[in-house]
C-alpha positions as CSV (number, residue, x, y, z in Angstrom):
1,M,0.0,0.0,0.0
2,K,2.8,2.4,0.9
3,H,4.5,1.6,-2.4
4,M,1.3,2.7,-4.3
5,I,1.1,5.9,-2.4
6,D,4.7,6.7,-3.1
7,A,4.2,6.0,-6.8
8,D,1.1,8.3,-6.8
9,V,3.1,11.1,-5.1
10,T,6.0,10.6,-7.5
11,Q,3.6,10.8,-10.4
12,L,1.9,14.0,-9.0
13,R,5.3,15.6,-8.5
14,R,6.3,14.8,-12.1
15,E,3.1,16.2,-13.4
16,R,3.5,19.3,-11.3
17,L,7.1,19.8,-12.5
18,A,6.0,19.3,-16.1
19,R,3.3,22.0,-15.7
20,L,5.7,24.4,-14.1
21,R,8.2,23.9,-17.0
22,N,5.5,24.4,-19.5
23,H,4.2,27.5,-17.7
24,A,7.7,28.9,-17.4
25,Q,8.3,28.6,-21.1
26,A,5.0,30.1,-22.1
27,G,6.3,33.7,-22.6
28,F,9.3,35.8,-23.5
29,T,11.7,37.2,-21.0
30,L,12.6,40.9,-20.8
31,I,16.1,40.2,-22.1
32,E,14.7,38.5,-25.2
33,M,12.3,41.4,-25.9
34,L,15.2,43.9,-25.5
35,V,17.4,41.9,-27.9
36,V,14.6,41.8,-30.5
37,L,14.0,45.6,-30.1
38,A,17.7,46.3,-30.5
39,I,17.9,44.3,-33.7
40,I,14.8,46.0,-35.1
41,G,16.3,49.4,-34.1
42,L,19.6,48.5,-36.0
43,I,17.7,47.4,-39.1
44,V,15.6,50.6,-39.1
45,G,18.7,52.7,-38.5
46,L,20.5,51.1,-41.4
47,V,17.7,50.7,-43.9
48,G,15.5,53.7,-43.0
49,P,17.7,56.5,-44.5
50,R,18.1,54.7,-47.7
51,V,14.4,54.1,-48.1
52,L,13.6,57.8,-47.3
53,N,16.2,59.0,-49.8
54,Y,14.8,56.7,-52.4
55,L,11.3,58.0,-51.8
56,S,12.3,61.6,-51.8
57,T,14.0,61.1,-55.2
58,Q,10.9,59.5,-56.5
59,V,8.9,62.6,-55.6
60,K,11.4,65.0,-57.1
61,T,11.8,63.1,-60.3
62,P,8.3,63.7,-61.7
63,K,8.5,67.4,-60.8
64,Y,11.9,67.7,-62.6
65,R,10.4,65.8,-65.6
66,L,7.4,68.1,-65.7
67,R,9.7,71.2,-65.7
68,T,11.9,69.7,-68.4
69,S,9.0,68.7,-70.6
70,R,7.5,72.1,-70.2
71,A,10.8,73.7,-71.1
72,L,11.1,71.4,-74.2
73,W,7.5,72.2,-75.2
74,I,8.3,76.0,-75.0
75,C,11.5,75.5,-77.0
76,S,9.7,73.5,-79.7
77,I,7.1,76.3,-80.0
78,S,9.8,78.9,-80.3
79,I,11.6,76.8,-82.9
80,Q,8.4,76.3,-84.9
81,A,7.7,80.1,-84.7
82,A,11.3,80.9,-85.9
83,I,10.9,78.4,-88.8
84,L,7.6,80.0,-89.9
85,R,9.2,83.5,-89.7
86,A,12.1,82.3,-91.8
87,R,9.8,81.0,-94.4
88,K,8.0,84.3,-94.7
89,V,11.1,86.2,-95.3
């Protein structure tokens, strides 16, 4: 009888330890969270400026193209007007 009680107690202790281990591994520690945040900060610090520069050049490029095309259009009209004047003379 005592052997059966010892076996039951041993089994209960094993189950309790297993639950404690599972419960202890259920979340993240503060150190793990800080390491992940540090890695994310490094990635943002290295990649962020390049992305922002790329985006700012993408915004400036259409404005530059619009100015350039407008200037070319004005030049083409001036050239056409000069050709028409030269033909009349």
